[in-house]
C-alpha positions in Angstrom: 27.1 -30.2 21.2 23.4 -31.5 21.4 23.2 -30.5 25.0 23.4 -26.8 24.2 20.2 -27.1 22.0 18.3 -28.2 24.9 18.0 -25.4 27.8 16.9 -27.7 30.5 19.8 -30.3 29.6 22.3 -27.5 29.3 21.4 -26.1 32.6 21.3 -29.5 34.5 24.7 -30.4 33.0 26.6 -27.2 32.9 24.7 -25.2 35.5 24.2 -22.4 33.0 21.9 -21.5 30.2 23.0 -22.0 26.8 23.3 -18.0 25.9 25.4 -17.9 29.1 27.5 -20.7 28.0 28.0 -19.2 24.6 29.0 -15.7 26.2 31.3 -17.7 28.4 33.1 -19.4 25.8 33.4 -16.3 23.6 34.9 -14.4 26.2 37.5 -17.3 27.0 38.4 -17.8 23.5 38.9 -14.0 22.6 40.3 -12.7 25.9 41.7 -15.7 27.9 43.5 -18.2 25.3 41.0 -21.1 25.2 41.8 -22.9 22.1 40.4 -25.8 19.9 42.6 -28.6 18.9 42.5 -31.3 16.2 40.8 -33.7 18.7 38.6 -31.4 20.6 36.8 -28.1 20.0 37.0 -25.3 22.5 33.2 -25.7 23.1 33.5 -29.4 24.2 36.7 -28.6 26.5 34.6 -26.0 28.3 31.5 -28.2 28.5 33.9 -31.1 29.9 35.2 -28.5 32.4 32.0 -27.4 33.7 30.5 -31.1 33.8 33.6 -32.1 36.0 32.9 -29.0 38.4 29.4 -29.4 39.0 29.5 -32.3 40.7 33.0 -33.9 41.4 33.1 -36.0 38.5 36.2 -38.4 38.5 38.3 -38.2 35.1 37.2 -41.9 34.7 33.7 -40.6 34.4 34.5 -37.8 32.1 36.3 -40.2 29.9 33.4 -42.3 29.4 30.8 -39.4 29.1 32.8 -37.4 26.5 34.6 -40.7 24.7 37.9 -39.1 25.2 41.2 -40.7 26.9 42.1 -40.0 30.3 45.2 -38.1 29.0 43.0 -35.9 26.7 40.4 -35.2 29.6 43.2 -34.2 32.2 45.1 -32.0 29.8 41.9 -30.2 28.5 40.6 -29.6 32.0 43.9 -28.0 33.0 43.8 -25.9 30.1 40.3 -24.6 30.5 40.8 -24.3 34.2 43.8 -21.9 33.6 41.4 -19.8 31.3 38.8 -19.5 33.9 41.1 -18.7 36.6 42.6 -15.8 34.5 38.8 -14.7 34.0 38.2 -14.9 37.6 41.1 -12.8 38.5 39.6 -9.9 36.4 35.9 -10.3 37.2 36.3 -10.8 41.1 36.8 -7.1 41.9 34.4 -4.4 43.0 32.3 -2.4 40.2 32.7 0.7 42.2 36.1 0.7 43.7 35.9 4.2 45.1 32.4 3.3 46.7 31.0 6.7 45.5 27.5 5.3 45.3 25.2 3.9 48.0 23.8 0.6 46.7 20.0 0.5 46.4 19.7 -2.3 48.7 21.0 -0.1 51.5 19.3 2.9 50.3 16.1 1.1 50.3 16.3 -0.6 53.5 13.9 -0.3 55.9 16.7 1.1 58.3 18.0 3.5 55.8 20.1 5.5 56.0 21.7 3.7 59.0 24.0 1.3 56.7 24.7 3.5 53.9 28.6 3.3 54.8 28.4 -0.4 54.4 30.6 -1.6 51.4 29.9 -5.4 51.5 30.0 -8.3 53.6 33.1 -10.5 54.7 32.9 -13.9 55.9 34.8 -17.4 55.7 33.8 -21.0 54.8 35.5 -24.1 54.6 36.3 -26.3 51.6 37.8 -29.8 52.2 41.4 -30.0 51.0 44.0 -32.7 50.3 47.5 -32.1 51.6 50.7 -33.9 52.3 50.7 -36.1 55.4 53.4 -33.7 57.1 50.9 -30.7 56.9 47.7 -32.5 57.7 47.7 -31.5 61.5 47.1 -27.6 60.8 44.2 -28.4 58.4 42.1 -30.2 60.7 39.1 -28.4 61.6 36.8 -28.4 64.7 34.8 -31.3 62.9 37.9 -33.3 62.3 37.9 -32.7 58.7 40.9 -31.6 56.6 40.0 -28.3 55.1 41.3 -24.9 54.0 39.7 -21.7 55.1 38.2 -19.6 52.1 37.6 -15.8 53.2 35.5 -13.9 50.9 34.1 -10.2 50.4 31.0 -9.9 48.4 28.9 -6.9 47.3 25.0 -6.4 48.1 24.6 -8.0 44.5 26.3 -11.2 45.9 29.2 -10.7 43.6 32.4 -12.0 45.2 34.8 -8.9 45.3 37.9 -10.6 47.0 38.6 -14.1 47.6 41.6 -15.4 49.7 42.2 -19.4 50.1 44.7 -21.6 51.3 44.7 -20.7 55.0 44.5 -23.8 57.1 41.3 -25.2 58.5 42.3 -25.1 62.1 42.2 -21.2 62.0 39.2 -19.3 63.3 37.7 -16.3 61.6 39.8 -13.4 63.1 42.8 -15.2 62.6 41.9 -16.0 58.9 41.3 -12.3 58.4 44.6 -11.2 59.8 46.5 -13.8 57.8 44.6 -12.8 54.5 45.6 -9.1 55.4 49.3 -10.4 55.7 49.5 -12.4 52.9 47.9 -10.1 50.1 49.6 -7.0 51.6 48.7 -3.8 49.5 46.1 -6.0 47.5 43.8 -6.5 50.3 40.7 -4.4 50.1 40.8 -2.4 53.1 37.7 -0.2 53.7 38.4 3.4 53.2 37.9 5.7 56.5 34.2 5.9 57.5 33.3 2.9 55.5 33.0 -1.0 56.7 32.0 -4.3 55.8 29.4 -6.4 57.7 30.9 -9.2 59.7 29.5 -11.7 62.1 30.2 -12.5 65.5 33.1 -14.3 64.8 35.1 -10.8 64.5 35.5 -8.1 67.0 34.0 -4.7 66.4 37.2 -2.9 64.8 37.6 -0.1 62.4 36.3 -1.0 58.9 34.6 -4.3 60.2 30.9 -3.7 61.9 30.0 -6.8 63.9 26.6 -7.4 65.7 26.2 -7.4 69.4 27.3 -10.7 70.8 25.1 -12.8 73.1 22.2 -11.3 71.3 19.9 -13.1 68.8 21.2 -12.7 65.3 20.7 -15.1 62.3 17.7 -14.4 60.1 16.3 -17.9 60.7 16.2 -17.1 64.4 13.8 -14.3 63.7 11.2 -16.5 61.8 10.1 -17.8 65.3 9.5 -16.5 68.8 9.3 -12.9 70.0 10.1 -10.2 67.5 13.0 -7.7 68.3 12.4 -5.7 71.4 15.3 -3.5 72.3 18.0 -1.4 70.7 20.6 -4.3 70.2 18.1 -7.0 68.9 16.8 -4.4 66.2 20.3 -3.6 65.3 21.3 -7.2 64.9 17.9 -8.1 63.0 18.9 -5.4 60.5 22.5 -6.0 60.3 21.7 -9.8 59.8 19.3 -9.0 57.0 21.9 -7.1 55.0 25.1 -9.3 56.0 23.1 -12.6 54.9 24.4 -11.9 51.3 27.6 -13.5 51.9 26.0 -16.4 53.4 23.7 -16.7 50.4 26.8 -16.4 48.0 28.3 -19.2 49.7 25.3 -21.5 49.7 24.8 -20.7 45.8 28.8 -21.5 45.1 28.6 -24.9 46.9 25.3 -25.9 45.6 26.1 -25.0 42.0 30.0 -26.1 41.9 29.6 -29.2 44.1 33.4 -30.1 43.5 33.9 -27.5 46.2 32.1 -29.9 48.5 34.7 -32.7 48.0 37.8 -31.6 45.8 39.4 -34.6 44.0 42.9 -35.8 44.6 44.8 -32.7 42.8 47.7 -30.6 43.7 47.4 -27.9 46.2 47.9 -25.4 43.5 45.2 -27.1 41.2 43.0 -27.0 44.4 43.3 -23.2 44.9 42.7 -22.8 41.2 39.5 -24.6 41.1 38.3 -22.3 44.1 39.2 -19.1 42.4 37.6 -20.3 39.0 34.2 -21.4 41.0 34.0 -18.1 42.2 34.6 -16.3 38.9 31.9 -18.5 37.2 29.7 -17.4 40.0 30.2 -13.9 39.4 30.0 -14.4 35.4 26.6 -16.0 35.6 25.3 -13.4 38.1 26.4 -10.7 35.9 25.0 -12.2 32.6 21.9 -14.1 33.7 18.9 -12.3 35.7 16.9 -15.8 35.3 19.6 -18.1 36.7 17.6 -20.8 38.7 20.2 -21.2 41.6 20.4 -17.3 42.2 16.9 -17.0 42.0 15.8 -19.9 44.4 18.5 -18.7 46.9 16.7 -15.3 46.8 13.6 -16.3 47.2 14.1 -19.2 50.1 17.3 -17.6 51.6 19.4 -20.5 50.7 22.9 -20.0 52.8 25.6 -21.7 54.5 25.5 -21.1 58.2 27.2 -23.4 60.8 25.7 -22.6 64.3 28.4 -24.4 66.2 31.3 -23.0 64.3 29.7 -19.6 64.9 29.8 -20.1 68.7 33.6 -21.3 68.4 34.5 -18.2 66.5 32.6 -16.0 68.7 34.6 -17.3 71.6 37.8 -16.3 69.9 36.4 -12.7 69.0 35.7 -12.2 72.8 39.2 -12.5 73.4 40.0 -9.6 71.1 39.0 -6.2 72.4 36.5 -4.2 70.3 37.3 -0.6 69.2 35.5 2.1 71.5 34.9 4.3 68.4 33.4 1.4 66.5 31.3 0.4 69.3 29.9 4.3 69.4 29.3 3.9 65.7 27.4 0.8 66.3 25.3 2.3 69.0 24.6 5.2 66.9 23.1 3.0 64.1 21.2 1.0 66.8 19.4 4.0 68.1 18.5 5.1 64.7 17.2 1.7 63.8 15.3 1.5 67.2 13.6 4.9 67.0 12.8 4.5 63.3 10.9 1.1 64.4 9.3 2.8 67.5 7.9 5.7 65.3 6.3 3.1 62.7 4.8 1.2 65.4 3.4 4.4 67.0 2.0 5.3 63.7 0.5 2.0 62.8 -1.3 2.1 66.2 -2.4 5.5 66.1 -3.9 5.0 62.5 -5.8 1.9 63.7 -7.4 3.6 66.7 -8.2 6.5 64.4 -10.0 3.9 61.9 -11.7 2.2 64.7 -13.3 5.4 66.2 -14.3 6.6 62.9 -15.9 3.1 62.1 -13.8 2.3 59.0 -12.7 -1.4 58.5 -12.9 -2.1 62.3 -12.0 -5.7 62.0 -9.0 -4.7 59.9 -7.9 -1.8 62.1 -8.2 -4.2 65.1 -5.8 -6.5 63.6 -3.3 -3.9 62.7 -3.7 -2.5 66.2 -2.8 -5.9 67.7 0.2 -6.4 65.4 1.4 -2.8 66.2 1.4 -3.8 70.1 3.1 -6.9 69.3 5.8 -5.6 67.4 
């Protein structure tokens, strides 16, 4: 395929660089049964599949682009989808299932070691769905769209470690989590005692699920404007949000890279579920094998994420109806105190150094700026 010889064209068409395409192809062939036929090579079949899931390309467009019959396009798409789905089942998992190591992002965070027991971030997103008329009612979400909930857990490298799908879009966050726990039973990755996932205010503060303080400024974009954090709850929420934002970034990258998830074509419910799982698997594969992927690097630099303020507010109302756990509230308060006193100590040191420099006549202008900054924080 000529496209693979042009890195820019390859990335624009398949959302991955040529060497990643070749690595993916090799793994699908050797481990997951991707095969060539007389009519189409395995490389072309993989390219066709990626072309169709990057933007939601109808079979007719793929037929024209690859000069193949609609029957061949459909059959090859299904074949590659099965292979990629099987790959996804293997790589959507934690790299450290016993959580024996503290992730560097936690260890190096300015609030360390406050969140060292966090093992990932959990949240949900909506994916549009096509269902039989008899089921439409339960899939209508707050925006009157037909969607299914996708609940995911990711680690602090933005890798998906668990994905649950197929839960009707009318359900809110806490209900979706309870349904996922019921549906997946022993396969649901419950946190071990003392560990927890970071969740947003749409979930109650329960053992294993550390939520922020509700009714207090939270999301990262909210901290870019206006006063800085001033009390324990705000300091905690800011630190919590900075770490939990990995799941919002993961969803943002997933839907930006594989735009079929924004509008899945008219496939069966089973195939729609396979597409979601396959895209999450591709997300992990690229993240693990390409440090220079443009979409991931842009998301890291500019904070690309999927946050719906109105949906957050509605989910928060549902969480308000579920009682928080007293012991988990105590854990949150303890972490908030550590974060607050850490920040207070940094500010006091900054101010003291600035006063000392000004008294000694060193860098008076710079010291004055540092002094004012310390008071402002």
